[in-house]
Structures are given as structure tokens and as C-alpha cells.
N, C-alpha and C positions, 0 to 999 in steps of 0.2 A: 725135779728132784727136791724142790723146796717142800718141806712137809711139816705139818703141825705136830707138835710133840706133847699134846695134852689129850686126855681121854674124852670120849663123847659125852660123858655125864658131868663134865667139869662146869661148875657154876661159880665163877669167882665173885667175891663179895663187892669189889669196887669197880673193876673194869675187866674187859676181856683180856685174859692173860694168854699170850701165845709165845711159844719158842719156835724158832725156825732153824732148821739145820740146812745150810746152803749147799749149793753144788760142791761136790768134792772133786778137786782137780789135783793132779800132780803139778807142782809148781815148776818142775823142769830146771830149776836154778841150781847151778853147781858152784856159784861164787861170782865174784866181780868179773865183768867181761873185759878181756884184754883185746888188743888190736887184732890178733889172729882169730879170736873167738867170735868177733862180730859178724863174720861171714856165715857162721853156723848158728847165729842167735835165733832162739825160738821166740815167738810172740807169746809171752807168759800170760797175756790177758785172754787169749783165745785157744787154750789147750783143750783137747777133748778129755772126756772122763778116763781115768785109769782104773784098771781092774785090780781090786783089792781082795777078791774072793778068797785067795789063799793066804792072806796076811793074818797075823795074830790079832785077836780082839783085845783092844787096850781098855776101852770103856764100854761097859754093858750096864743097863739098869732095867729093872722090872717093877712097874707100878710105883715108881719113886715119888715121894711126896714130902713136903715140909709145911708144917703149920706152926705159926708163931703165937705164943700166949702173950696177951697184953697184961703187964704187971699191974696188979690192983684191980683188975676187971675180969669178968668171966668171958669176955670176947676172945675169939681166936681168929687169926688172919691167915687164910690159906695162901701161901706164896707159890706153891708148886703142887700139882696133883696129877697122878696117873701118867708119869713120864716113862716111856718104854724106848730103850735102845737095845733091841735084841733081834736075833735072826728069825724069831717067831712072829715079829711084828713088822709093820711096814717101815718102821724106823730102825734101821739096822745098826749094829754096834759100830763104834769108832774103831777103825783098824790101824795097826802100826803103819806109819808113813803118810797117813792122811792129814790134810789141812782142813779143818772144819770151822765153819762160821756159825755162830749163834746170833740170831737177830730177833728183834721183837720190840713192842712198845715199852715205854717207860713203865715200870711196875709189873712187867710181864713174867718175871722169874728168872731172867738170864743170870744175874749175879748170884741168886740163890742156887741155881743149878751148878754154876762154876765153883761156888764155895763147897758144895757137896762133893763134886768131882775132885776138887783139890784137897779134900779131907779137912777143911777148915771148920766145917759145920757138920752136924749129923742129921740125917733124914729122920722124919717122924713115921714114915711108912715106906714099904717097898724094900728092894734089894739093889745095892750098887756093887759092881765088881770093877776093880782097877787091876789090870794085868793079871786077871784070873783070881785075885784075892778079894774075898767078900768083905765089904766095909759096912759095919753096922754099929749099934750102940755098945756092943760087946768088944769092939776093937779097942785095944789099949792105946793110951797116949804114946807109949814107947813104940808100938808097932806102927802107928800112924806117923810119928816123927821120922822113923827110919824110912818109911815109904816115901814121904815128902822129900827127904834128904837125898835118896838114891834115884827116885824115878819121876818126881813131879817138879816142874819149873813154873814160877809165877812171874808175870810181868804186870805190875800195878800201874795205875794212872799216875800215882805219885811215887817218888823214888824210894820211900820206906827204908832209908839207910839208918843204921845206928848212929846217933848224933855224936857219941863219944869216940867213934872210930873214923879214920880217914876213908875215902872212897876205896882206896887200895886194900885196906884192912877188911872192909865190908865184902869185897870180892873174894878175898882169901878165906874168910870165915867158914863158908860151907864146905870148902875143900879140906880144911883142917879138921872139921868135925867128922867128915866122912872117913878120914884116916887112910885113904888108899894111895896117897901120893906123898913123896918126901918133900922137904922144904924147898929144895931147888926146883922141882916140878911145879909146886904150888906158886912160887914166885914167877916162873916163866909163864904159866897160864894166866896168872893174875894180871901181868903186864899186857898180855894179848887182849884181855877182856875189859880192861879199864878204859 
């Protein structure tokens, strides 16, 4: 199930760029294991594939690419070229409920792909769909902000907290911006997640 995610004609400038989508498994986890649950514990490292054929497509892309211009030079650096995650290709879309691994060599385009999927950056070619919504250069900042706020979560290598706020306030902030919870609910959820 490990598959290359770049096109046959891809000729990277500096090194072979590969993105791999790893085996997709149901993690089977439902929370911490209590004493009574240990008898029914599944080996989460040896689960078989789960059928996601009837699940909603969460991430799809067609011929997705990203080329960076070097400031002050005419050179262009291709970071991503010809990425397909679609039912028409051998690299199927990411479905709701799946856990997906992206792996590859340093400089292979993993972070670039994640930045495109997370709507932090725009592609220079191709089509990206998140939850059925087409994301492209015509997508407004307001639309992308709402999509990130309601549907996309980020886990960064560094903590990326706002330095002027406490950890608690940093946890509260997205819930306040979303505006779907009252202050009591926000405080309760913030204490759980801090």
C-alpha cells in the first residue's frame, strides 16, 4: 500500500522527491485502557486494513504542484509536482476516519504538501479539495480562515503559543473565535485540553 505520489515525468532539480502514503489502518483505540478493558485489548500495531470505501472523501487533489520563485533570481524550485489523491488514480483520496502517514526523504515535499492541505500555502498548479471544497488562488482569506478554524487541526513541532497569553488562554482562543460555545463550556473544555 505504500505508493509514490509524484508523476512519471517528475524531474526534481536537486534530488529525487518522493512522498509516500503509508498503510492506512484503523487504530482501534477508544481511550486509555482500564483494568477491565485489558482482556479485550487489541494489538494496535498489527491491525488489518479497514474498509473506507463508503466514507466521505476528506482530501482530494489532482495534479497538485508547488513551485517556489527565488527572490532576485530567475530560478524556480519545484517542491511538488503532479500529486494525485483521487479515485481515478492509484493514490486514492484520504477518507474520513483514516490515519495517514506521509514519509519521504528530506526535501521531498512532505511539508509543502501538508502546508497546501492545511491551507497555509497556495499551490501553483492543480486542484485541491478539502471536505468537498475546492481550494485555489481564488479562495479568500476569510473562507480559508473559517475552514481552518472549523475543520483543520495543526500539531507543530514547536508549540507556537502566543507569548502574550497563558497556555490556558491559548487553548481557549480558537473556541472563542469559533463562537459556538458559551464561556462555561469553553472553560470546561480548556481545562481538559491543557
